[in-house]
N, C-alpha and C positions, 0 to 999 in steps of 0.2 A: 461571522456567525459561529460561535463556539459551542461544542457539546461535549454536552458531556452527557557481581553477584556476589589473600587466602593462602594462607600458606599451604594448604592441602586442598585439592579439588577431586571430585569423583570422576572416575572413568566411566562414561556412560554408554559409549557406542559400541558395545559388544554385539556382535551379529550385524554390524553396519555394513551395507553393501552399496557399491556404485557400479552400474553397469552401463556401457556405452556401446551403441551399435549404429552403423551407418547403413542405410538402406534406401531403395526407391520407395517413394511415397505410395501407401496403399491404404485401403479401408481400415486395416488393422491399426493404423496410427491415429484413428479418429477417436477422440475421447467419447466415451459411451453416452455421456449426457447431451452432447451437441445435437443428437437427432430430435430432441424434444424441445428445442429452442424456437421461439417465433419472435421476430423483431416487429415492434410497433412503430408507428409514425413519429418522426423526430420532434423533439423539443428544443428550441433554439433561443438563445439570448446573447446578442452581440456576436462574438467570434466563436462561441461554445455551442455545440450541438450534441445532445445525447439521444440515443435510440434505446428506449426501454426494451428489455428482453424478458419475456414470459416463458414458462415452461409448464408442460402438462404434468410433470412429476415434482414431488417435494419430499424432503427427508426431515425427520425429526432431529434438529440440531440443538435442542434445548439443554442438553447435558454439558455443552462446551461453553467455555468462557473466553472472552477476548482479552487482549493485553490491557486495554483501557480499564475493563472490569475488574481484572485481577489486581492491578496496581492501586486502583481506587479503594478496593476493599482492604488492601494490605496483605492479601493472601499470595500474591506474586511479588518477588522481589528481584530486581536486576541491580547488579553492582559490579565494580571493577574487579578483575582478577586480584586476589590478595585481600579483599574485604569480606570474605564469606562468613566469617565466625558467627555472626548473629542472625543469618537469614533463614536458617532451618528451625522449625519448631520441635522437630523430633531428631533423634540421633541414632538412626539405624546403622548397622554395619555397612560399609561400602569400600571399594577399592579407591585408593587415593594416590596422588602424585604431586610433587612439589612444583610451584610456580614462583618465579622471582618477584612479580609485582604486576602492576597495571600494564596493559598492552593496548595499542591503538585499535587493533582489529579483533579483540576478544572481550567479551563480557561474560558474566556468570548470571544464570536465572535459576531460581528456586520456585517451584509451584507448590505452595503449602495448601492449596485448596483441594477439595475432593472431586474436582472436575477436570477433565483434559482441557489444556489451553491451546488455542490457535494462535500462531504468530504468522503475520503476513509480511512478506518483503516490502519494504518501503516505510514501515511504522517507525517513527522517530522517538527515541528515548532521550530526555534531557537531563543533564547533571554530570556527576562524576568529574573526570578530568577533561572530557570532551563530550559533546552531543554525538550520539551514534544512531545508526539506522539498521534495523533487521535486514540481513542479506538474502534470506530465503524463506519461502513458506515452510512451515513445519508444525508438528503437534508435540507438545510437551505433556507427558502423562500426569495424572492427579497424584498429589503428594510425592512429588518427584525428588530424586537426588539431585545434586547441583548439575545443571546442564551448561556445557561450554558452548557459547554462541559465537558464531562467525558474524561480525558486524562490520560496518564501514563508518568512518568518521564523517560527519557533516558539519564540522566546525573547526577548520583548519587554523592552526596557530595556538589555541589554548591548550595548556597541559598543566592546569592548576585545579584541584579538586574543589568544586563548589558545594557538593554534598556527597555522602557516602553512597546513597542510593539514587537511582534514576527514577524519573517521573514521566508521565505522558499527559500532564495537566493541559497542554495545548492541543492534544489529540491531533498531532500533525502527521499526515501522510505525504511522502515525497511526490511531487508532481511527476507525470509520466516520463518526461525526458531524463530526469535525474534518477528516478526509479529504475529505469531501463539499464542505467550504467551499473547499478549495484546488482541487479538480477542477472542480466545477460552477460556483460562484460566482466563482472567480478573483479574490478580493478579499482584500488583505492585513488590512484591519481586521477583517473577519469571521473570518478565520482566528485573529487575535490573540484576538478576543472568545470564540471557541469553545474555544481553548487555555485561556483564563482560566476559563471554565465547567468545563472537564474537570478542571483542577487543583483547583478548589474542591470538585468532587464527589468527587475522590479523597480529599482531606482529610477530608471528611465521612464518607466510607465507612470510613476506617481509624480514625477517632476513637472508634468503638464497636465491640464484637464484631459480627460478621456471621454470621448463621445461613444457611448455604447448604442449603436443603432440596432433597434429591434423593431423597426416599423413594419417588417414583413411578418412579424408574430402577432396573430390575433390578440387584441386587448392590450398590446404593449406598445409604447412610444419611445423614441429616443430620449436619453437622459444624459446628464454631464455629471461626472464625479469631480468634486472639488480638488484643486491642486493642493499638494501636500505642503505643510509648513516647512520652513527651513530647518527647524529643529528635527522634525521627522526624517527629512532627507539626510541630515548629518548623521543621526542615529543609524539610519539604514546603511549608509556607506561605511560606518565605522565598525559594524559587526561582522564576524566571520561565521556566525552561526545561522544556519538555514532556518531553524525554528525561530529564532529572534527575528530574522527578516520576515518570516511569514506573519509574526505577531506584531509587526510595526503597524502603528495605527493607520497610517496611510494606505499600506498595502492591504490590510484587513478591510478598510473601507471599500477598496476597489474590488476585492475578492467578493465581498459581501453583496456588492451591488450586482454581481453576476449570479451568486448562488440563491439569494432570496427569491427572485422572480422565478428561477428555474425550479426551485423546491416547490413553489405554489403550483406551478404547471405540472410537475411531476406527480404531486399529491392528487391533483384534479384528475389526471389520466387514470392513475391507479384506483382511485375511488370509483370511477365509472366502470372499472373492470374488475369488480369484487370477486368474480369467479375465476379470474386469471392470476396465476401465481408469478408475480414479478421477482425475478432472481438475479437480474443484472443489467448492464448497460454497454452499449458500444459507443465510444466517444470520439468525436471529430472536433478539430479546431481549424478554423478558417477554411472549412471544407476538405480537410485532410483527416482521414481516420488515424488515430494515433494509438488507441488502446481499447480493450474490452476487459471487464471484470464480471464473472458469473459465480453464483454461490449455490450451496445445496438447498437453500430454503429462502423464502422471502424474509423470515425473521432474521436470518444471519446477514442478509444484504442490508436490512434496516439498521442493524448495529453498526455496520461500517460506513453507511451512506453518508452521514455528515462529513466525515473526514475525507472520503473519496471525492464527494462533489467539490470540496474546497480545493483538493489537489488538481482536479480537472479545471477548475475555474482559474487557478494559478497558472497552469499551462497556457490557457487562453490569453491571460494577461501578459505573458512573457514571450510567447512564440512569434518570431518574426515572419515576414512574408506577406503577400497579397491574399485576400480572401477569395474563395472559390465556392461554387455551389456544390451541395453534397445531396445524394438521393439514397432513398431506403434500399435500392437495389445494391448500391455500393457497400452499404452496411451488411446486407445479407450475403454478399460475395466474400466479405472479409471473415464473417463468422462460419461460413461454410468451407473455407479453404483450409484443409489439414493434410495437404500433400507434403509430408515431411521427408527430408532426405537424411536427416540424422536425429537420433534420439539418445538421451542420457536418463538413466533411472537412478535416483538417489533414494535409498530405502532404509528404514529401521523396522525390521520384521516385527509384526504384531502391533505396530504403532502407526506408521504412516509410509507412504510412498509418494515421491515427487517425480514426475516426468517432465523433461524438458524436450519439446519438439521444435526442430529448427527446419523452416522451409525457405523457399526462395525469397519470400517477401515478408516473413513473419517469424517471431519467436513466441513460443506458448509454454506456460508452466501449469501443470495439473496437480493439485495436492489431493491425495486420496487417503482417507482414514481406513486403518486396517484394524481398528479396535473391533472386538467380537460383536458388540451390539450397534455399531455404527460404521459399518464397512460401506462406505460410499464416497463419490467425489465431494469434497468440501469446497474447493475454490479452484477456478480456472481464469488465469490471466493470459491475455494475448496482446502482443504489441506489434505494431507495424515496424518493419526493419528496412 
């Protein structure tokens, strides 16, 4: 189900600060927004369960654009280091420094739009010399100078340019297990290893029919997804690209068999709760809570929802192990546990702040806008550790 940066580079991170502190968990480590969250009854299909999260508060996020929106309009350009020359529509004075050429873990982005851009860790851009994934949540200002992005490769092996600019045509978000390696571990080899595991699991999942048992869900029955053709399996085994693996017809069919019924159920629940503001979800696979994503508004969640749901469904398709039961109480405990023992603050004054909270059984990342008219928490992601 699809929806739908140089010979010289600007030095942007003036005033950039990183603060790290270790402390005993206390109420002060609690993200301000979490007091307003309420978890609804779960929606389940096969091995995937989502708990919709609603909030009494909502913020106006209409001025922000997403990476998909920016690239689709042509106002946001992502390219290899060394290919900046044609990405800026204006040429204001800026400090610069030389770069030798393309680098695996760096890309350059220019936001030519009149709106601040939100980047979420886990968003995949395809093209250039290798497909890459955004490594952390951040905000890029409107009409920006070139921004040096820290990224991770999710296509081990290729180093041949397929295009000068990157695209998000597939709107791919890394599944939680791979996304965690980029966000929390910040280790290229671990990202490659997890991508490899995921592609192997996808190949295994499509090599035989999959019985998606949903008989315990009202109005749903078990269904069987057809076995992949030999050509589709060969194609899947021959690619090193995470994005191409996700686009494989057989993989797409199985992911879609999970997302379509879940989307219908989700829309039905939200429609019945018109006065409640749906801002996120807690995600469980095979009865194990793996992730949570919350946003500043229902509108922002809606923009990211298709690619997020597909990422969750891919996790359900590839995660090994036996299935267990999951309750709303478990989801509530996960969302209420903020007893952090370590905190790292990554900030660009006047633009954004990202807090990483590390607890005994979780890692959480909170992106806060520091823009004058939009000073509020934009995105909160939490992963089971």
